[in-house]
Chimera marker file (.cmm) of the C-alpha trace (Angstrom):
<marker_set name="trace">
<marker id="1" x="0.000" y="0.000" z="0.000" r="1" g="1" b="0" radius="0.5"/>
<marker id="2" x="1.406" y="3.424" z="-0.914" r="1" g="1" b="0" radius="0.5"/>
<marker id="3" x="2.890" y="5.712" z="1.717" r="1" g="1" b="0" radius="0.5"/>
<marker id="4" x="2.538" y="9.471" z="1.512" r="1" g="1" b="0" radius="0.5"/>
<marker id="5" x="4.441" y="12.210" z="3.288" r="1" g="1" b="0" radius="0.5"/>
<marker id="6" x="2.427" y="15.266" z="4.270" r="1" g="1" b="0" radius="0.5"/>
<marker id="7" x="3.961" y="18.730" z="3.959" r="1" g="1" b="0" radius="0.5"/>
<marker id="8" x="2.681" y="22.039" z="5.294" r="1" g="1" b="0" radius="0.5"/>
<marker id="9" x="3.520" y="25.206" z="3.338" r="1" g="1" b="0" radius="0.5"/>
<marker id="10" x="5.059" y="28.246" z="4.994" r="1" g="1" b="0" radius="0.5"/>
<marker id="11" x="2.645" y="31.082" z="5.832" r="1" g="1" b="0" radius="0.5"/>
<marker id="12" x="1.942" y="33.482" z="3.014" r="1" g="1" b="0" radius="0.5"/>
<marker id="13" x="3.753" y="36.800" z="3.190" r="1" g="1" b="0" radius="0.5"/>
<marker id="14" x="1.204" y="38.915" z="1.291" r="1" g="1" b="0" radius="0.5"/>
<marker id="15" x="-1.824" y="37.986" z="3.413" r="1" g="1" b="0" radius="0.5"/>
<marker id="16" x="-0.545" y="36.810" z="6.810" r="1" g="1" b="0" radius="0.5"/>
<marker id="17" x="-2.184" y="33.597" z="7.986" r="1" g="1" b="0" radius="0.5"/>
<marker id="18" x="-2.653" y="32.600" z="11.595" r="1" g="1" b="0" radius="0.5"/>
<marker id="19" x="-3.557" y="29.048" z="10.559" r="1" g="1" b="0" radius="0.5"/>
<marker id="20" x="-2.384" y="27.372" z="7.347" r="1" g="1" b="0" radius="0.5"/>
<marker id="21" x="-5.251" y="26.323" z="5.086" r="1" g="1" b="0" radius="0.5"/>
<marker id="22" x="-5.343" y="22.496" z="4.904" r="1" g="1" b="0" radius="0.5"/>
<marker id="23" x="-6.116" y="22.545" z="1.178" r="1" g="1" b="0" radius="0.5"/>
<marker id="24" x="-2.590" y="23.880" z="0.602" r="1" g="1" b="0" radius="0.5"/>
<marker id="25" x="-0.965" y="20.788" z="2.157" r="1" g="1" b="0" radius="0.5"/>
<marker id="26" x="1.097" y="18.637" z="-0.209" r="1" g="1" b="0" radius="0.5"/>
<marker id="27" x="0.886" y="14.830" z="-0.212" r="1" g="1" b="0" radius="0.5"/>
<marker id="28" x="3.944" y="13.221" z="-1.828" r="1" g="1" b="0" radius="0.5"/>
<marker id="29" x="3.630" y="9.525" z="-2.706" r="1" g="1" b="0" radius="0.5"/>
<marker id="30" x="6.613" y="7.286" z="-2.126" r="1" g="1" b="0" radius="0.5"/>
<marker id="31" x="7.596" y="4.759" z="-4.757" r="1" g="1" b="0" radius="0.5"/>
<marker id="32" x="8.346" y="4.615" z="-8.451" r="1" g="1" b="0" radius="0.5"/>
<marker id="33" x="6.919" y="7.441" z="-10.586" r="1" g="1" b="0" radius="0.5"/>
<marker id="34" x="6.322" y="6.126" z="-14.100" r="1" g="1" b="0" radius="0.5"/>
<marker id="35" x="5.928" y="9.519" z="-15.791" r="1" g="1" b="0" radius="0.5"/>
<marker id="36" x="9.108" y="10.800" z="-14.160" r="1" g="1" b="0" radius="0.5"/>
<marker id="37" x="10.871" y="7.780" z="-15.692" r="1" g="1" b="0" radius="0.5"/>
<marker id="38" x="9.363" y="8.157" z="-19.177" r="1" g="1" b="0" radius="0.5"/>
<marker id="39" x="9.334" y="11.962" z="-19.487" r="1" g="1" b="0" radius="0.5"/>
<marker id="40" x="11.780" y="13.155" z="-16.839" r="1" g="1" b="0" radius="0.5"/>
<marker id="41" x="12.367" y="16.714" z="-18.109" r="1" g="1" b="0" radius="0.5"/>
<marker id="42" x="8.664" y="17.398" z="-18.630" r="1" g="1" b="0" radius="0.5"/>
<marker id="43" x="7.770" y="15.849" z="-15.268" r="1" g="1" b="0" radius="0.5"/>
<marker id="44" x="10.342" y="18.039" z="-13.502" r="1" g="1" b="0" radius="0.5"/>
<marker id="45" x="9.080" y="21.167" z="-15.269" r="1" g="1" b="0" radius="0.5"/>
<marker id="46" x="5.421" y="20.295" z="-14.606" r="1" g="1" b="0" radius="0.5"/>
<marker id="47" x="6.188" y="19.908" z="-10.868" r="1" g="1" b="0" radius="0.5"/>
<marker id="48" x="8.172" y="23.201" z="-10.929" r="1" g="1" b="0" radius="0.5"/>
<marker id="49" x="11.363" y="21.516" z="-9.763" r="1" g="1" b="0" radius="0.5"/>
<marker id="50" x="13.615" y="24.018" z="-11.507" r="1" g="1" b="0" radius="0.5"/>
<marker id="51" x="16.895" y="23.265" z="-9.779" r="1" g="1" b="0" radius="0.5"/>
<marker id="52" x="16.381" y="19.521" z="-10.201" r="1" g="1" b="0" radius="0.5"/>
<marker id="53" x="15.595" y="20.108" z="-13.885" r="1" g="1" b="0" radius="0.5"/>
<marker id="54" x="18.815" y="22.058" z="-14.444" r="1" g="1" b="0" radius="0.5"/>
<marker id="55" x="20.833" y="19.422" z="-12.581" r="1" g="1" b="0" radius="0.5"/>
<marker id="56" x="19.185" y="16.685" z="-14.670" r="1" g="1" b="0" radius="0.5"/>
<marker id="57" x="19.993" y="18.484" z="-17.929" r="1" g="1" b="0" radius="0.5"/>
<marker id="58" x="23.593" y="19.133" z="-16.830" r="1" g="1" b="0" radius="0.5"/>
<marker id="59" x="24.087" y="15.501" z="-15.752" r="1" g="1" b="0" radius="0.5"/>
<marker id="60" x="22.592" y="14.154" z="-18.961" r="1" g="1" b="0" radius="0.5"/>
<marker id="61" x="24.748" y="16.407" z="-21.125" r="1" g="1" b="0" radius="0.5"/>
<marker id="62" x="27.913" y="15.616" z="-19.145" r="1" g="1" b="0" radius="0.5"/>
<marker id="63" x="27.324" y="11.863" z="-19.382" r="1" g="1" b="0" radius="0.5"/>
<marker id="64" x="26.477" y="12.028" z="-23.114" r="1" g="1" b="0" radius="0.5"/>
<marker id="65" x="29.517" y="14.176" z="-23.959" r="1" g="1" b="0" radius="0.5"/>
<marker id="66" x="31.810" y="12.115" z="-21.731" r="1" g="1" b="0" radius="0.5"/>
<marker id="67" x="30.713" y="8.836" z="-23.293" r="1" g="1" b="0" radius="0.5"/>
<marker id="68" x="30.954" y="10.296" z="-26.795" r="1" g="1" b="0" radius="0.5"/>
<marker id="69" x="34.540" y="11.479" z="-26.262" r="1" g="1" b="0" radius="0.5"/>
<marker id="70" x="35.423" y="8.186" z="-24.574" r="1" g="1" b="0" radius="0.5"/>
<marker id="71" x="34.342" y="6.428" z="-27.761" r="1" g="1" b="0" radius="0.5"/>
<marker id="72" x="31.675" y="4.357" z="-26.055" r="1" g="1" b="0" radius="0.5"/>
<marker id="73" x="29.361" y="2.392" z="-28.351" r="1" g="1" b="0" radius="0.5"/>
<marker id="74" x="25.796" y="3.621" z="-28.801" r="1" g="1" b="0" radius="0.5"/>
<marker id="75" x="24.428" y="0.776" z="-26.653" r="1" g="1" b="0" radius="0.5"/>
<marker id="76" x="26.451" y="2.082" z="-23.684" r="1" g="1" b="0" radius="0.5"/>
<marker id="77" x="25.181" y="5.621" z="-24.282" r="1" g="1" b="0" radius="0.5"/>
<marker id="78" x="21.591" y="4.360" z="-24.469" r="1" g="1" b="0" radius="0.5"/>
<marker id="79" x="22.055" y="2.269" z="-21.326" r="1" g="1" b="0" radius="0.5"/>
<marker id="80" x="23.418" y="5.297" z="-19.470" r="1" g="1" b="0" radius="0.5"/>
<marker id="81" x="20.388" y="7.362" z="-20.545" r="1" g="1" b="0" radius="0.5"/>
<marker id="82" x="17.991" y="4.640" z="-19.398" r="1" g="1" b="0" radius="0.5"/>
<marker id="83" x="19.814" y="4.336" z="-16.061" r="1" g="1" b="0" radius="0.5"/>
<marker id="84" x="19.546" y="8.095" z="-15.483" r="1" g="1" b="0" radius="0.5"/>
<marker id="85" x="15.831" y="7.915" z="-16.326" r="1" g="1" b="0" radius="0.5"/>
<marker id="86" x="15.413" y="4.998" z="-13.890" r="1" g="1" b="0" radius="0.5"/>
<marker id="87" x="17.178" y="6.997" z="-11.204" r="1" g="1" b="0" radius="0.5"/>
<marker id="88" x="14.787" y="9.901" z="-11.739" r="1" g="1" b="0" radius="0.5"/>
<marker id="89" x="11.804" y="7.516" z="-11.674" r="1" g="1" b="0" radius="0.5"/>
<marker id="90" x="12.860" y="5.945" z="-8.377" r="1" g="1" b="0" radius="0.5"/>
<marker id="91" x="13.963" y="9.188" z="-6.717" r="1" g="1" b="0" radius="0.5"/>
<marker id="92" x="11.193" y="11.493" z="-7.972" r="1" g="1" b="0" radius="0.5"/>
<marker id="93" x="9.475" y="11.645" z="-4.575" r="1" g="1" b="0" radius="0.5"/>
<marker id="94" x="12.778" y="12.358" z="-2.837" r="1" g="1" b="0" radius="0.5"/>
<marker id="95" x="13.536" y="15.162" z="-5.297" r="1" g="1" b="0" radius="0.5"/>
<marker id="96" x="10.112" y="16.667" z="-4.673" r="1" g="1" b="0" radius="0.5"/>
<marker id="97" x="10.472" y="16.425" z="-0.866" r="1" g="1" b="0" radius="0.5"/>
<marker id="98" x="13.946" y="17.988" z="-1.099" r="1" g="1" b="0" radius="0.5"/>
<marker id="99" x="12.520" y="20.903" z="-3.093" r="1" g="1" b="0" radius="0.5"/>
<marker id="100" x="9.672" y="21.388" z="-0.613" r="1" g="1" b="0" radius="0.5"/>
<marker id="101" x="12.172" y="21.414" z="2.262" r="1" g="1" b="0" radius="0.5"/>
<marker id="102" x="14.294" y="24.000" z="0.447" r="1" g="1" b="0" radius="0.5"/>
<marker id="103" x="11.161" y="26.131" z="0.052" r="1" g="1" b="0" radius="0.5"/>
<marker id="104" x="10.648" y="25.941" z="3.848" r="1" g="1" b="0" radius="0.5"/>
<marker id="105" x="7.714" y="23.541" z="3.803" r="1" g="1" b="0" radius="0.5"/>
<marker id="106" x="7.417" y="21.578" z="7.040" r="1" g="1" b="0" radius="0.5"/>
<marker id="107" x="6.905" y="17.810" z="6.963" r="1" g="1" b="0" radius="0.5"/>
<marker id="108" x="4.011" y="16.882" z="9.260" r="1" g="1" b="0" radius="0.5"/>
<marker id="109" x="4.218" y="13.109" z="9.012" r="1" g="1" b="0" radius="0.5"/>
<marker id="110" x="3.457" y="9.957" z="7.091" r="1" g="1" b="0" radius="0.5"/>
<marker id="111" x="0.149" y="8.416" z="6.126" r="1" g="1" b="0" radius="0.5"/>
<marker id="112" x="-0.714" y="5.159" z="4.381" r="1" g="1" b="0" radius="0.5"/>
<marker id="113" x="-3.576" y="4.910" z="1.912" r="1" g="1" b="0" radius="0.5"/>
<marker id="114" x="-4.592" y="3.072" z="-1.241" r="1" g="1" b="0" radius="0.5"/>
<marker id="115" x="-4.682" y="6.379" z="-3.110" r="1" g="1" b="0" radius="0.5"/>
<marker id="116" x="-4.205" y="10.054" z="-2.373" r="1" g="1" b="0" radius="0.5"/>
<marker id="117" x="-7.837" y="10.695" z="-1.446" r="1" g="1" b="0" radius="0.5"/>
<marker id="118" x="-7.909" y="7.926" z="1.178" r="1" g="1" b="0" radius="0.5"/>
<marker id="119" x="-4.548" y="9.096" z="2.523" r="1" g="1" b="0" radius="0.5"/>
<marker id="120" x="-5.901" y="12.649" z="2.852" r="1" g="1" b="0" radius="0.5"/>
<marker id="121" x="-8.990" y="11.413" z="4.705" r="1" g="1" b="0" radius="0.5"/>
<marker id="122" x="-6.900" y="9.352" z="7.128" r="1" g="1" b="0" radius="0.5"/>
<marker id="123" x="-4.463" y="12.174" z="7.759" r="1" g="1" b="0" radius="0.5"/>
<marker id="124" x="-7.077" y="14.862" z="8.366" r="1" g="1" b="0" radius="0.5"/>
<marker id="125" x="-9.157" y="12.541" z="10.583" r="1" g="1" b="0" radius="0.5"/>
<marker id="126" x="-6.107" y="11.861" z="12.781" r="1" g="1" b="0" radius="0.5"/>
<marker id="127" x="-5.044" y="15.517" z="12.620" r="1" g="1" b="0" radius="0.5"/>
<marker id="128" x="-8.406" y="16.873" z="13.833" r="1" g="1" b="0" radius="0.5"/>
<marker id="129" x="-8.589" y="14.189" z="16.541" r="1" g="1" b="0" radius="0.5"/>
<marker id="130" x="-5.094" y="15.093" z="17.753" r="1" g="1" b="0" radius="0.5"/>
<marker id="131" x="-5.993" y="18.810" z="17.757" r="1" g="1" b="0" radius="0.5"/>
<marker id="132" x="-9.093" y="18.076" z="19.856" r="1" g="1" b="0" radius="0.5"/>
<marker id="133" x="-7.023" y="16.010" z="22.321" r="1" g="1" b="0" radius="0.5"/>
<marker id="134" x="-4.471" y="18.800" z="22.689" r="1" g="1" b="0" radius="0.5"/>
<marker id="135" x="-7.206" y="21.372" z="23.301" r="1" g="1" b="0" radius="0.5"/>
<marker id="136" x="-8.900" y="19.149" z="25.937" r="1" g="1" b="0" radius="0.5"/>
<marker id="137" x="-5.682" y="18.146" z="27.735" r="1" g="1" b="0" radius="0.5"/>
<marker id="138" x="-4.969" y="19.889" z="31.040" r="1" g="1" b="0" radius="0.5"/>
<marker id="139" x="-1.898" y="22.029" z="31.299" r="1" g="1" b="0" radius="0.5"/>
<marker id="140" x="0.989" y="19.965" z="32.622" r="1" g="1" b="0" radius="0.5"/>
<marker id="141" x="2.748" y="21.134" z="35.749" r="1" g="1" b="0" radius="0.5"/>
<marker id="142" x="6.271" y="22.359" z="35.270" r="1" g="1" b="0" radius="0.5"/>
<marker id="143" x="8.944" y="21.425" z="37.753" r="1" g="1" b="0" radius="0.5"/>
<marker id="144" x="12.152" y="23.250" z="38.462" r="1" g="1" b="0" radius="0.5"/>
<marker id="145" x="15.462" y="21.480" z="38.090" r="1" g="1" b="0" radius="0.5"/>
<marker id="146" x="17.086" y="20.685" z="41.459" r="1" g="1" b="0" radius="0.5"/>
<marker id="147" x="19.861" y="23.069" z="42.341" r="1" g="1" b="0" radius="0.5"/>
<marker id="148" x="23.022" y="21.839" z="44.060" r="1" g="1" b="0" radius="0.5"/>
<marker id="149" x="24.634" y="24.296" z="46.417" r="1" g="1" b="0" radius="0.5"/>
<marker id="150" x="28.346" y="24.023" z="46.973" r="1" g="1" b="0" radius="0.5"/>
<marker id="151" x="31.040" y="21.624" z="45.809" r="1" g="1" b="0" radius="0.5"/>
<marker id="152" x="30.505" y="17.844" z="45.945" r="1" g="1" b="0" radius="0.5"/>
<marker id="153" x="31.521" y="16.233" z="49.244" r="1" g="1" b="0" radius="0.5"/>
<marker id="154" x="34.091" y="13.399" z="49.371" r="1" g="1" b="0" radius="0.5"/>
<marker id="155" x="31.353" y="10.975" z="50.432" r="1" g="1" b="0" radius="0.5"/>
<marker id="156" x="29.397" y="11.469" z="47.187" r="1" g="1" b="0" radius="0.5"/>
<marker id="157" x="29.511" y="8.285" z="45.143" r="1" g="1" b="0" radius="0.5"/>
<marker id="158" x="29.196" y="8.245" z="41.377" r="1" g="1" b="0" radius="0.5"/>
<marker id="159" x="28.756" y="4.873" z="39.726" r="1" g="1" b="0" radius="0.5"/>
<marker id="160" x="28.198" y="1.407" z="41.155" r="1" g="1" b="0" radius="0.5"/>
<marker id="161" x="30.700" y="1.363" z="44.048" r="1" g="1" b="0" radius="0.5"/>
<marker id="162" x="29.269" y="1.646" z="47.597" r="1" g="1" b="0" radius="0.5"/>
<marker id="163" x="31.902" y="4.063" z="48.832" r="1" g="1" b="0" radius="0.5"/>
<marker id="164" x="34.719" y="6.122" z="47.357" r="1" g="1" b="0" radius="0.5"/>
<marker id="165" x="38.057" y="4.373" z="47.150" r="1" g="1" b="0" radius="0.5"/>
<marker id="166" x="36.621" y="0.888" z="47.810" r="1" g="1" b="0" radius="0.5"/>
<marker id="167" x="38.271" y="-2.028" z="45.949" r="1" g="1" b="0" radius="0.5"/>
<marker id="168" x="36.528" y="-3.374" z="42.914" r="1" g="1" b="0" radius="0.5"/>
<link id1="1" id2="2" r="1" g="1" b="0" radius="0.2"/>
<link id1="2" id2="3" r="1" g="1" b="0" radius="0.2"/>
<link id1="3" id2="4" r="1" g="1" b="0" radius="0.2"/>
<link id1="4" id2="5" r="1" g="1" b="0" radius="0.2"/>
<link id1="5" id2="6" r="1" g="1" b="0" radius="0.2"/>
<link id1="6" id2="7" r="1" g="1" b="0" radius="0.2"/>
<link id1="7" id2="8" r="1" g="1" b="0" radius="0.2"/>
<link id1="8" id2="9" r="1" g="1" b="0" radius="0.2"/>
<link id1="9" id2="10" r="1" g="1" b="0" radius="0.2"/>
<link id1="10" id2="11" r="1" g="1" b="0" radius="0.2"/>
<link id1="11" id2="12" r="1" g="1" b="0" radius="0.2"/>
<link id1="12" id2="13" r="1" g="1" b="0" radius="0.2"/>
<link id1="13" id2="14" r="1" g="1" b="0" radius="0.2"/>
<link id1="14" id2="15" r="1" g="1" b="0" radius="0.2"/>
<link id1="15" id2="16" r="1" g="1" b="0" radius="0.2"/>
<link id1="16" id2="17" r="1" g="1" b="0" radius="0.2"/>
<link id1="17" id2="18" r="1" g="1" b="0" radius="0.2"/>
<link id1="18" id2="19" r="1" g="1" b="0" radius="0.2"/>
<link id1="19" id2="20" r="1" g="1" b="0" radius="0.2"/>
<link id1="20" id2="21" r="1" g="1" b="0" radius="0.2"/>
<link id1="21" id2="22" r="1" g="1" b="0" radius="0.2"/>
<link id1="22" id2="23" r="1" g="1" b="0" radius="0.2"/>
<link id1="23" id2="24" r="1" g="1" b="0" radius="0.2"/>
<link id1="24" id2="25" r="1" g="1" b="0" radius="0.2"/>
<link id1="25" id2="26" r="1" g="1" b="0" radius="0.2"/>
<link id1="26" id2="27" r="1" g="1" b="0" radius="0.2"/>
<link id1="27" id2="28" r="1" g="1" b="0" radius="0.2"/>
<link id1="28" id2="29" r="1" g="1" b="0" radius="0.2"/>
<link id1="29" id2="30" r="1" g="1" b="0" radius="0.2"/>
<link id1="30" id2="31" r="1" g="1" b="0" radius="0.2"/>
<link id1="31" id2="32" r="1" g="1" b="0" radius="0.2"/>
<link id1="32" id2="33" r="1" g="1" b="0" radius="0.2"/>
<link id1="33" id2="34" r="1" g="1" b="0" radius="0.2"/>
<link id1="34" id2="35" r="1" g="1" b="0" radius="0.2"/>
<link id1="35" id2="36" r="1" g="1" b="0" radius="0.2"/>
<link id1="36" id2="37" r="1" g="1" b="0" radius="0.2"/>
<link id1="37" id2="38" r="1" g="1" b="0" radius="0.2"/>
<link id1="38" id2="39" r="1" g="1" b="0" radius="0.2"/>
<link id1="39" id2="40" r="1" g="1" b="0" radius="0.2"/>
<link id1="40" id2="41" r="1" g="1" b="0" radius="0.2"/>
<link id1="41" id2="42" r="1" g="1" b="0" radius="0.2"/>
<link id1="42" id2="43" r="1" g="1" b="0" radius="0.2"/>
<link id1="43" id2="44" r="1" g="1" b="0" radius="0.2"/>
<link id1="44" id2="45" r="1" g="1" b="0" radius="0.2"/>
<link id1="45" id2="46" r="1" g="1" b="0" radius="0.2"/>
<link id1="46" id2="47" r="1" g="1" b="0" radius="0.2"/>
<link id1="47" id2="48" r="1" g="1" b="0" radius="0.2"/>
<link id1="48" id2="49" r="1" g="1" b="0" radius="0.2"/>
<link id1="49" id2="50" r="1" g="1" b="0" radius="0.2"/>
<link id1="50" id2="51" r="1" g="1" b="0" radius="0.2"/>
<link id1="51" id2="52" r="1" g="1" b="0" radius="0.2"/>
<link id1="52" id2="53" r="1" g="1" b="0" radius="0.2"/>
<link id1="53" id2="54" r="1" g="1" b="0" radius="0.2"/>
<link id1="54" id2="55" r="1" g="1" b="0" radius="0.2"/>
<link id1="55" id2="56" r="1" g="1" b="0" radius="0.2"/>
<link id1="56" id2="57" r="1" g="1" b="0" radius="0.2"/>
<link id1="57" id2="58" r="1" g="1" b="0" radius="0.2"/>
<link id1="58" id2="59" r="1" g="1" b="0" radius="0.2"/>
<link id1="59" id2="60" r="1" g="1" b="0" radius="0.2"/>
<link id1="60" id2="61" r="1" g="1" b="0" radius="0.2"/>
<link id1="61" id2="62" r="1" g="1" b="0" radius="0.2"/>
<link id1="62" id2="63" r="1" g="1" b="0" radius="0.2"/>
<link id1="63" id2="64" r="1" g="1" b="0" radius="0.2"/>
<link id1="64" id2="65" r="1" g="1" b="0" radius="0.2"/>
<link id1="65" id2="66" r="1" g="1" b="0" radius="0.2"/>
<link id1="66" id2="67" r="1" g="1" b="0" radius="0.2"/>
<link id1="67" id2="68" r="1" g="1" b="0" radius="0.2"/>
<link id1="68" id2="69" r="1" g="1" b="0" radius="0.2"/>
<link id1="69" id2="70" r="1" g="1" b="0" radius="0.2"/>
<link id1="70" id2="71" r="1" g="1" b="0" radius="0.2"/>
<link id1="71" id2="72" r="1" g="1" b="0" radius="0.2"/>
<link id1="72" id2="73" r="1" g="1" b="0" radius="0.2"/>
<link id1="73" id2="74" r="1" g="1" b="0" radius="0.2"/>
<link id1="74" id2="75" r="1" g="1" b="0" radius="0.2"/>
<link id1="75" id2="76" r="1" g="1" b="0" radius="0.2"/>
<link id1="76" id2="77" r="1" g="1" b="0" radius="0.2"/>
<link id1="77" id2="78" r="1" g="1" b="0" radius="0.2"/>
<link id1="78" id2="79" r="1" g="1" b="0" radius="0.2"/>
<link id1="79" id2="80" r="1" g="1" b="0" radius="0.2"/>
<link id1="80" id2="81" r="1" g="1" b="0" radius="0.2"/>
<link id1="81" id2="82" r="1" g="1" b="0" radius="0.2"/>
<link id1="82" id2="83" r="1" g="1" b="0" radius="0.2"/>
<link id1="83" id2="84" r="1" g="1" b="0" radius="0.2"/>
<link id1="84" id2="85" r="1" g="1" b="0" radius="0.2"/>
<link id1="85" id2="86" r="1" g="1" b="0" radius="0.2"/>
<link id1="86" id2="87" r="1" g="1" b="0" radius="0.2"/>
<link id1="87" id2="88" r="1" g="1" b="0" radius="0.2"/>
<link id1="88" id2="89" r="1" g="1" b="0" radius="0.2"/>
<link id1="89" id2="90" r="1" g="1" b="0" radius="0.2"/>
<link id1="90" id2="91" r="1" g="1" b="0" radius="0.2"/>
<link id1="91" id2="92" r="1" g="1" b="0" radius="0.2"/>
<link id1="92" id2="93" r="1" g="1" b="0" radius="0.2"/>
<link id1="93" id2="94" r="1" g="1" b="0" radius="0.2"/>
<link id1="94" id2="95" r="1" g="1" b="0" radius="0.2"/>
<link id1="95" id2="96" r="1" g="1" b="0" radius="0.2"/>
<link id1="96" id2="97" r="1" g="1" b="0" radius="0.2"/>
<link id1="97" id2="98" r="1" g="1" b="0" radius="0.2"/>
<link id1="98" id2="99" r="1" g="1" b="0" radius="0.2"/>
<link id1="99" id2="100" r="1" g="1" b="0" radius="0.2"/>
<link id1="100" id2="101" r="1" g="1" b="0" radius="0.2"/>
<link id1="101" id2="102" r="1" g="1" b="0" radius="0.2"/>
<link id1="102" id2="103" r="1" g="1" b="0" radius="0.2"/>
<link id1="103" id2="104" r="1" g="1" b="0" radius="0.2"/>
<link id1="104" id2="105" r="1" g="1" b="0" radius="0.2"/>
<link id1="105" id2="106" r="1" g="1" b="0" radius="0.2"/>
<link id1="106" id2="107" r="1" g="1" b="0" radius="0.2"/>
<link id1="107" id2="108" r="1" g="1" b="0" radius="0.2"/>
<link id1="108" id2="109" r="1" g="1" b="0" radius="0.2"/>
<link id1="109" id2="110" r="1" g="1" b="0" radius="0.2"/>
<link id1="110" id2="111" r="1" g="1" b="0" radius="0.2"/>
<link id1="111" id2="112" r="1" g="1" b="0" radius="0.2"/>
<link id1="112" id2="113" r="1" g="1" b="0" radius="0.2"/>
<link id1="113" id2="114" r="1" g="1" b="0" radius="0.2"/>
<link id1="114" id2="115" r="1" g="1" b="0" radius="0.2"/>
<link id1="115" id2="116" r="1" g="1" b="0" radius="0.2"/>
<link id1="116" id2="117" r="1" g="1" b="0" radius="0.2"/>
<link id1="117" id2="118" r="1" g="1" b="0" radius="0.2"/>
<link id1="118" id2="119" r="1" g="1" b="0" radius="0.2"/>
<link id1="119" id2="120" r="1" g="1" b="0" radius="0.2"/>
<link id1="120" id2="121" r="1" g="1" b="0" radius="0.2"/>
<link id1="121" id2="122" r="1" g="1" b="0" radius="0.2"/>
<link id1="122" id2="123" r="1" g="1" b="0" radius="0.2"/>
<link id1="123" id2="124" r="1" g="1" b="0" radius="0.2"/>
<link id1="124" id2="125" r="1" g="1" b="0" radius="0.2"/>
<link id1="125" id2="126" r="1" g="1" b="0" radius="0.2"/>
<link id1="126" id2="127" r="1" g="1" b="0" radius="0.2"/>
<link id1="127" id2="128" r="1" g="1" b="0" radius="0.2"/>
<link id1="128" id2="129" r="1" g="1" b="0" radius="0.2"/>
<link id1="129" id2="130" r="1" g="1" b="0" radius="0.2"/>
<link id1="130" id2="131" r="1" g="1" b="0" radius="0.2"/>
<link id1="131" id2="132" r="1" g="1" b="0" radius="0.2"/>
<link id1="132" id2="133" r="1" g="1" b="0" radius="0.2"/>
<link id1="133" id2="134" r="1" g="1" b="0" radius="0.2"/>
<link id1="134" id2="135" r="1" g="1" b="0" radius="0.2"/>
<link id1="135" id2="136" r="1" g="1" b="0" radius="0.2"/>
<link id1="136" id2="137" r="1" g="1" b="0" radius="0.2"/>
<link id1="137" id2="138" r="1" g="1" b="0" radius="0.2"/>
<link id1="138" id2="139" r="1" g="1" b="0" radius="0.2"/>
<link id1="139" id2="140" r="1" g="1" b="0" radius="0.2"/>
<link id1="140" id2="141" r="1" g="1" b="0" radius="0.2"/>
<link id1="141" id2="142" r="1" g="1" b="0" radius="0.2"/>
<link id1="142" id2="143" r="1" g="1" b="0" radius="0.2"/>
<link id1="143" id2="144" r="1" g="1" b="0" radius="0.2"/>
<link id1="144" id2="145" r="1" g="1" b="0" radius="0.2"/>
<link id1="145" id2="146" r="1" g="1" b="0" radius="0.2"/>
<link id1="146" id2="147" r="1" g="1" b="0" radius="0.2"/>
<link id1="147" id2="148" r="1" g="1" b="0" radius="0.2"/>
<link id1="148" id2="149" r="1" g="1" b="0" radius="0.2"/>
<link id1="149" id2="150" r="1" g="1" b="0" radius="0.2"/>
<link id1="150" id2="151" r="1" g="1" b="0" radius="0.2"/>
<link id1="151" id2="152" r="1" g="1" b="0" radius="0.2"/>
<link id1="152" id2="153" r="1" g="1" b="0" radius="0.2"/>
<link id1="153" id2="154" r="1" g="1" b="0" radius="0.2"/>
<link id1="154" id2="155" r="1" g="1" b="0" radius="0.2"/>
<link id1="155" id2="156" r="1" g="1" b="0" radius="0.2"/>
<link id1="156" id2="157" r="1" g="1" b="0" radius="0.2"/>
<link id1="157" id2="158" r="1" g="1" b="0" radius="0.2"/>
<link id1="158" id2="159" r="1" g="1" b="0" radius="0.2"/>
<link id1="159" id2="160" r="1" g="1" b="0" radius="0.2"/>
<link id1="160" id2="161" r="1" g="1" b="0" radius="0.2"/>
<link id1="161" id2="162" r="1" g="1" b="0" radius="0.2"/>
<link id1="162" id2="163" r="1" g="1" b="0" radius="0.2"/>
<link id1="163" id2="164" r="1" g="1" b="0" radius="0.2"/>
<link id1="164" id2="165" r="1" g="1" b="0" radius="0.2"/>
<link id1="165" id2="166" r="1" g="1" b="0" radius="0.2"/>
<link id1="166" id2="167" r="1" g="1" b="0" radius="0.2"/>
<link id1="167" id2="168" r="1" g="1" b="0" radius="0.2"/>
</marker_set>
């Protein structure tokens, strides 16, 4: 069953928000992304992953030029292109999460669902339940850390020995 990571966007600067609108949350599915494998440049552009797109183009050009000048046969060049496409297909979700993190989106957690809609329902059901529990919970008492006055005495024992200087 697919796993999704849930990401919360940063607050908008133009119209300050006290609470982030849940419809702006991003659900990123883990696993292999077929369209990222087949049409990697278009998939990256469609998802607005600009830096990843430029890195993909640079890597593809470097590998193609390097293999051409090395005199590699066309089957090796094709295999390298397919391997790069496979890498993009397998790591598409990671690339998207990395971009969201760079854009200061906060990851809220993981949710499992058969599809995105079921994952959204499960996440928001747990999220509202958790918010209700936090609102109903009593305020926990805070305790001060004990304060030691003065230097340690020679009879203070640290560790497992019953008295200082005793044989093992």
